[in-house]
C-alpha positions as CSV (number, residue, x, y, z in Angstrom):
1,X,0.0,0.0,0.0
2,X,1.4,3.4,-0.9
3,X,1.4,6.0,1.8
4,X,-0.9,8.4,-0.1
5,X,-3.7,6.0,0.5
6,X,-2.4,5.1,4.0
7,X,-3.3,8.2,5.8
8,X,-6.1,10.7,5.5
9,X,-7.0,14.1,6.9
10,X,-7.9,14.3,10.6
11,X,-11.6,14.6,11.0
12,X,-13.3,17.0,13.4
13,X,-14.1,14.1,15.8
14,X,-10.5,13.0,15.9
15,X,-9.0,16.5,16.7
16,X,-7.5,17.4,20.1
17,X,-9.6,20.4,21.1
18,X,-7.0,21.9,23.4
19,X,-4.5,22.1,20.4
20,X,-7.1,24.0,18.4
21,X,-7.8,26.4,21.3
22,X,-4.0,26.9,21.6
23,X,-3.7,27.6,17.8
24,X,-6.5,30.1,18.1
25,X,-4.8,31.9,21.0
26,X,-1.5,31.8,19.1
27,X,-3.2,33.4,16.0
28,X,-4.2,36.4,18.1
29,X,-0.7,36.8,19.5
30,X,0.9,36.4,16.1
31,X,-1.1,39.3,14.7
32,X,-0.4,41.4,17.8
33,X,3.3,40.8,17.2
34,X,3.2,41.1,13.3
35,X,1.0,44.2,13.1
36,X,3.9,46.6,13.7
37,X,5.8,45.1,10.8
38,X,2.8,45.5,8.5
39,X,1.9,49.0,9.5
40,X,5.6,50.0,9.0
41,X,8.9,48.6,7.8
42,X,9.3,45.0,8.8
43,X,12.9,45.2,10.0
44,X,12.2,48.2,12.1
45,X,9.7,46.1,14.0
46,X,12.3,43.5,15.0
47,X,14.3,45.8,17.2
48,X,12.2,45.7,20.3
49,X,10.9,48.9,22.0
50,X,11.0,51.9,19.6
51,X,12.8,54.7,21.5
52,X,11.2,57.4,19.3
53,X,7.7,56.6,20.7
54,X,6.2,58.6,23.6
55,X,3.0,58.5,25.7
56,X,0.5,55.8,25.0
57,X,2.4,54.6,21.9
58,X,5.5,53.9,24.0
59,X,3.4,52.2,26.7
60,X,1.7,49.9,24.2
61,X,5.0,49.1,22.5
62,X,6.5,48.2,25.8
63,X,3.6,46.0,26.8
64,X,3.8,44.2,23.4
65,X,7.6,43.7,24.0
66,X,7.0,42.3,27.5
67,X,4.0,40.0,26.9
68,X,3.8,39.3,23.2
69,X,7.0,39.7,21.3
70,X,9.0,36.4,21.3
71,X,6.1,34.5,23.1
72,X,3.7,33.6,20.3
73,X,5.9,32.5,17.4
74,X,7.4,30.0,19.9
75,X,3.8,28.8,20.7
76,X,3.1,28.4,17.0
77,X,6.4,26.5,16.7
78,X,5.4,24.2,19.6
79,X,2.1,23.5,17.9
80,X,3.9,22.6,14.7
81,X,5.9,20.0,16.6
82,X,2.7,18.7,18.2
83,X,1.1,18.4,14.7
84,X,4.1,16.4,13.5
85,X,3.8,14.0,16.4
86,X,0.0,13.6,16.0
87,X,0.4,12.6,12.4
88,X,3.3,10.2,13.3
89,X,1.2,8.6,16.1
90,X,-1.7,8.0,13.8
91,X,0.5,6.4,11.2
92,X,2.2,4.2,13.8
93,X,-1.1,3.2,15.4
94,X,-2.5,2.2,12.0
95,X,0.7,0.4,11.0
96,X,1.1,2.5,7.9
97,X,3.9,4.5,6.3
98,X,4.6,8.0,7.4
99,X,7.6,9.3,5.6
100,X,6.2,9.9,2.2
101,X,3.1,11.5,3.4
102,X,4.8,13.9,5.7
103,X,7.4,14.8,3.1
104,X,4.6,15.9,0.7
105,X,3.0,17.8,3.6
106,X,6.1,19.9,4.3
107,X,6.9,20.4,0.6
108,X,3.3,21.7,0.1
109,X,3.8,24.0,3.1
110,X,7.1,25.2,1.6
111,X,5.3,26.1,-1.6
112,X,2.6,27.9,0.3
113,X,5.2,29.7,2.4
114,X,7.2,30.8,-0.6
115,X,4.1,32.3,-2.2
116,X,3.2,34.1,1.0
117,X,6.7,35.4,1.5
118,X,7.3,36.5,-2.1
119,X,3.8,37.7,-3.0
120,X,2.2,38.9,0.2
121,X,4.4,39.6,3.3
122,X,8.0,39.0,3.8
123,X,7.7,38.3,7.6
124,X,6.6,34.7,6.7
125,X,7.3,31.9,9.1
126,X,6.0,29.0,7.0
127,X,9.1,28.6,4.9
128,X,11.2,28.2,8.1
129,X,8.7,25.7,9.4
130,X,8.8,23.6,6.2
131,X,12.6,23.5,6.1
132,X,12.9,22.6,9.7
133,X,10.0,20.2,9.3
134,X,12.3,18.3,6.8
135,X,14.9,18.0,9.6
136,X,12.4,16.7,12.0
137,X,11.3,14.1,9.4
138,X,14.9,13.0,8.6
139,X,16.4,13.1,12.1
140,X,13.8,12.9,14.8
141,X,10.8,10.8,13.7
142,X,12.2,7.8,15.7
143,X,13.5,9.7,18.7
144,X,12.2,8.1,22.0
145,X,9.6,10.2,23.8
146,X,11.8,10.6,26.8
147,X,14.6,12.2,24.8
148,X,12.5,14.8,22.9
149,X,12.5,17.4,25.7
150,X,16.3,16.9,26.3
151,X,17.0,17.5,22.6
152,X,14.5,20.3,22.5
153,X,16.0,22.2,25.5
154,X,19.5,21.8,24.0
155,X,18.5,23.3,20.7
156,X,16.6,26.2,22.4
157,X,19.7,27.0,24.5
158,X,22.2,26.7,21.6
159,X,21.5,30.1,20.0
160,X,21.3,31.8,23.4
161,X,24.7,30.4,24.3
162,X,26.1,31.5,20.9
163,X,24.8,34.9,21.4
164,X,26.4,35.2,24.8
165,X,29.7,33.9,23.4
166,X,29.5,36.3,20.5
167,X,28.8,39.2,22.8
168,X,31.7,38.4,25.1
169,X,34.0,38.1,22.0
170,X,32.7,41.4,20.8
171,X,33.4,43.1,24.1
172,X,36.9,41.6,24.2
173,X,37.6,42.8,20.6
174,X,36.6,46.3,21.5
175,X,39.0,46.3,24.4
176,X,42.0,45.6,22.1
177,X,43.3,48.7,20.4
178,X,44.5,46.6,17.4
179,X,41.0,45.2,16.7
180,X,38.6,47.7,18.1
181,X,38.5,50.0,15.1
182,X,38.2,47.1,12.6
183,X,35.5,45.5,14.7
184,X,33.4,48.7,15.0
185,X,33.7,49.3,11.3
186,X,32.2,45.9,10.7
187,X,29.4,46.5,13.1
188,X,28.7,50.0,11.6
189,X,28.5,48.3,8.2
190,X,26.0,45.9,9.5
191,X,24.0,48.7,11.1
192,X,24.1,50.6,7.8
193,X,22.9,47.6,5.9
194,X,19.8,47.2,8.1
195,X,19.1,50.9,8.1
196,X,19.2,50.9,4.3
197,X,17.0,47.9,4.2
198,X,14.4,49.7,6.4
199,X,14.5,52.8,4.2
200,X,14.0,50.6,1.1
201,X,11.0,48.9,2.8
202,X,9.6,52.3,3.6
203,X,9.7,53.3,-0.1
204,X,8.6,50.1,-1.6
205,X,5.8,49.2,0.8
206,X,4.7,52.8,1.6
207,X,4.4,54.2,-1.9
208,X,5.7,51.6,-4.4
209,X,3.8,49.5,-6.9
210,X,3.0,45.9,-6.4
211,X,6.0,44.9,-8.5
212,X,8.3,47.1,-6.5
213,X,6.9,45.8,-3.2
214,X,7.4,42.2,-4.6
215,X,11.0,42.9,-5.5
216,X,11.6,44.3,-1.9
217,X,10.0,41.2,-0.5
218,X,12.5,39.0,-2.3
219,X,15.3,41.1,-0.8
220,X,13.8,40.8,2.6
221,X,13.5,37.1,2.2
222,X,17.1,36.7,1.5
223,X,18.0,38.6,4.7
224,X,15.6,36.4,6.6
225,X,17.2,33.3,5.3
226,X,20.6,34.5,6.4
227,X,19.2,34.4,10.0
228,X,18.0,30.9,9.7
229,X,21.1,29.0,10.9
230,X,21.0,30.9,14.2
231,X,17.3,31.0,14.9
232,X,16.5,27.7,13.2
233,X,18.0,25.8,16.1
234,X,15.8,27.7,18.5
235,X,12.6,26.8,16.5
236,X,13.7,23.2,15.9
237,X,14.1,22.9,19.7
238,X,10.5,24.1,20.2
239,X,9.3,21.6,17.6
240,X,10.8,18.8,19.7
241,X,9.3,20.0,22.9
242,X,6.0,20.3,21.1
243,X,6.4,16.7,19.9
244,X,6.9,15.6,23.5
245,X,3.6,17.4,24.6
246,X,1.7,15.4,21.9
247,X,3.5,12.0,22.1
248,X,3.5,11.9,25.9
249,X,-0.2,12.8,26.1
250,X,0.3,16.0,28.1
251,X,-1.7,18.1,25.8
252,X,-4.5,15.6,25.3
253,X,-4.7,14.5,28.9
254,X,-3.3,17.3,31.0
255,X,-4.8,16.0,34.2
256,X,-2.2,13.2,34.0
257,X,0.6,15.7,33.9
258,X,-0.7,18.1,36.6
259,X,2.6,18.4,38.4
260,X,4.6,19.2,35.3
261,X,2.0,21.8,34.2
262,X,2.0,23.3,37.6
263,X,5.7,23.7,37.5
264,X,5.4,25.5,34.1
265,X,2.8,27.8,35.6
266,X,4.4,28.6,38.9
267,X,8.2,28.2,38.3
268,X,9.0,28.4,34.6
269,X,6.6,31.2,33.8
270,X,7.8,33.6,36.6
271,X,11.5,32.9,35.7
272,X,10.6,33.8,32.1
273,X,8.9,37.0,33.2
274,X,12.0,37.9,35.3
275,X,14.4,37.2,32.3
276,X,12.2,39.3,30.1
277,X,12.1,42.2,32.6
278,X,15.9,42.1,33.0
279,X,16.4,42.1,29.2
280,X,14.0,45.1,28.9
281,X,15.9,47.0,31.6
282,X,19.3,46.3,30.1
283,X,18.6,46.9,26.4
284,X,14.9,47.4,25.4
285,X,16.0,48.3,21.9
286,X,18.3,46.2,19.7
287,X,21.0,48.1,17.9
288,X,22.1,46.1,14.9
289,X,25.4,47.9,15.0
290,X,26.3,46.5,18.4
291,X,27.6,43.1,19.5
292,X,28.8,43.2,23.1
293,X,28.1,41.3,26.2
294,X,25.4,43.6,27.5
295,X,23.5,43.8,24.2
296,X,23.8,40.1,23.3
297,X,23.1,39.0,26.9
298,X,19.9,41.0,26.9
299,X,18.8,39.5,23.6
300,X,19.6,35.9,24.7
301,X,17.5,36.5,27.9
302,X,14.7,38.0,25.9
303,X,14.6,34.9,23.7
304,X,14.9,32.4,26.5
305,X,12.4,34.3,28.7
306,X,9.9,34.5,25.8
307,X,10.1,30.7,25.4
308,X,9.6,30.1,29.1
309,X,6.7,32.6,29.3
310,X,5.1,30.7,26.3
311,X,5.3,27.5,28.2
312,X,3.5,29.3,31.1
313,X,0.8,30.6,28.7
314,X,0.2,27.0,27.4
315,X,0.0,25.6,30.9
316,X,-2.4,28.2,32.1
317,X,-4.7,27.6,29.1
318,X,-4.6,23.9,29.6
319,X,-5.5,24.5,33.3
320,X,-8.4,26.8,32.3
321,X,-9.8,24.3,29.9
322,X,-10.2,21.8,32.7
323,X,-13.6,23.1,34.0
324,X,-12.7,26.7,34.9
325,X,-15.2,29.5,34.2
326,X,-13.0,30.5,31.2
327,X,-13.3,27.1,29.5
328,X,-16.3,28.0,27.5
329,X,-14.8,31.3,26.4
330,X,-11.6,29.7,25.4
331,X,-13.5,26.9,23.5
332,X,-14.7,29.7,21.1
333,X,-11.2,30.0,19.8
334,X,-11.1,26.3,18.6
335,X,-12.7,26.9,15.2
336,X,-10.2,29.7,14.5
337,X,-7.5,27.2,15.5
338,X,-8.9,24.6,13.0
339,X,-8.4,27.2,10.3
340,X,-5.0,28.5,11.5
341,X,-3.3,28.4,8.2
342,X,-6.2,30.2,6.4
343,X,-6.3,32.9,9.1
344,X,-2.5,33.4,9.2
345,X,-2.5,34.0,5.4
346,X,-5.7,36.1,5.6
347,X,-4.1,38.4,8.3
348,X,-1.2,39.1,5.9
349,X,-3.5,39.7,2.9
350,X,-5.8,42.0,4.8
351,X,-3.2,44.0,6.7
352,X,-0.9,44.6,3.7
353,X,-3.9,45.6,1.6
354,X,-4.9,48.2,4.3
355,X,-1.4,49.6,4.8
356,X,0.7,49.1,1.7
357,X,0.9,51.7,-1.1
358,X,-0.6,49.4,-3.7
359,X,-3.6,48.9,-1.3
360,X,-5.3,51.6,0.7
361,X,-2.0,53.2,1.5
362,X,-2.1,53.8,5.3
363,X,1.5,52.8,5.7
364,X,3.0,54.2,8.9
365,X,-0.2,56.2,9.6
366,X,-1.8,54.0,12.4
367,X,-0.4,55.0,15.8
368,X,1.2,52.2,17.8
369,X,-1.4,52.6,20.6
370,X,-4.3,51.9,18.1
371,X,-2.7,48.9,16.5
372,X,-3.9,46.4,19.1
373,X,-7.4,47.7,18.8
374,X,-7.4,46.9,15.1
375,X,-5.9,43.4,15.9
376,X,-8.7,42.6,18.4
377,X,-11.4,43.8,16.1
378,X,-10.0,41.8,13.1
379,X,-9.5,38.7,15.2
380,X,-13.0,38.8,16.5
381,X,-14.2,38.8,12.9
382,X,-11.9,35.9,12.2
383,X,-13.3,33.9,15.1
384,X,-16.9,34.7,14.1
385,X,-16.2,33.7,10.4
386,X,-14.6,30.5,11.6
387,X,-17.8,29.4,13.4
388,X,-19.9,30.3,10.3
389,X,-17.5,28.5,7.9
390,X,-17.0,25.3,9.8
391,X,-20.8,24.9,10.3
392,X,-20.9,24.5,6.5
393,X,-17.5,23.2,5.4
394,X,-15.1,20.6,6.7
395,X,-11.9,22.6,6.3
396,X,-10.7,26.2,5.9
397,X,-9.7,27.0,2.3
398,X,-5.9,26.8,2.9
399,X,-6.2,23.7,4.9
400,X,-8.3,22.1,2.2
401,X,-5.6,22.9,-0.4
402,X,-2.8,21.7,1.9
403,X,-4.6,18.4,2.4
404,X,-5.2,18.0,-1.3
405,X,-1.5,18.5,-2.0
406,X,-0.5,16.2,0.9
407,X,-2.7,13.2,0.3
408,X,-2.9,13.5,-3.5
409,X,-6.7,13.5,-3.7
410,X,-9.2,16.2,-3.3
411,X,-10.9,16.0,0.1
412,X,-14.7,16.7,0.3
413,X,-15.2,20.3,1.3
414,X,-18.9,20.6,2.2
415,X,-20.5,19.1,5.3
416,X,-22.9,16.3,4.9
């Protein structure tokens, strides 16, 4: 039996609702994080708190930095790892092949991600997920459950350690008269490169044609891929931790892992908050022309603290779904989570159309303080649309296409 016939899309009755709720929650956080890089230049939004902002704009920017930035793409990454493990477990339980089906799945995601990054918004994460998904398939599909969190933590820590090492090396280089000028010249060149990129984005996205914006997206994509070796290890580690949550049963049966989840809520989460606060106090804004112990240490703490806070968010949501007064409210997010790919793409399409010059042209015109209000309003529409859509159709449009490309046959779309 070939594996295109071996596996089939997961039906609504077979889904793990907590994963759908978490995807819905992650969608909200992803847009809260991404909106700044859609209203204005993408690379300007990656530097943390904007020191030029004042008043309510500065307050909102700081709150997003502390509670959103670096917390929700890790949650999305964790969920990707969970999805990998769920498909693997279904194949194993059925005694059927997995490799070919999942290979087609990540290649289809790669194609969707490239179209998104090149044609819609260059802040895409799908290409990175697809490429790292290939590594998961090749290297970790047979990894024992007990080893997944160990590998995961090691990969998460690797870029943080490298940043600290790079920062220490940079500080030492600047202390040596022979190397200080040369080192600073290299840092200045890097800072000038990013500054020029931001100005090019401002022109292409703010007032350029669709063709000019597409050319800029291709340039942005190249720079993003240059960052993959460093940040890819971090995301791969989160995939592996997510795979543990699924394969161990912690996400499907959280009551069996009450002690682990309690530690995430009451120990890991507060440590993550502390690391994030220290990073904010040390260096709230990243300067691309700096690489010293203070700057790199702050960035490493922000990355690690964000991942730890994300695990706390996950644990609190799983706790709330176990009969708390918020369980019903959170359950409303599940349909949006079932259409996560559709909504992720729709967020980019809608926001770039509103703000880019070839659309309505409101680039850099929405104050920072107002951006979360737009996000909450748009996300509420997405949740409502999800309930309406899934009452009539089996899959979101992008999910339907993804399944078609994965399984080699067109799945039925309408209910009944």
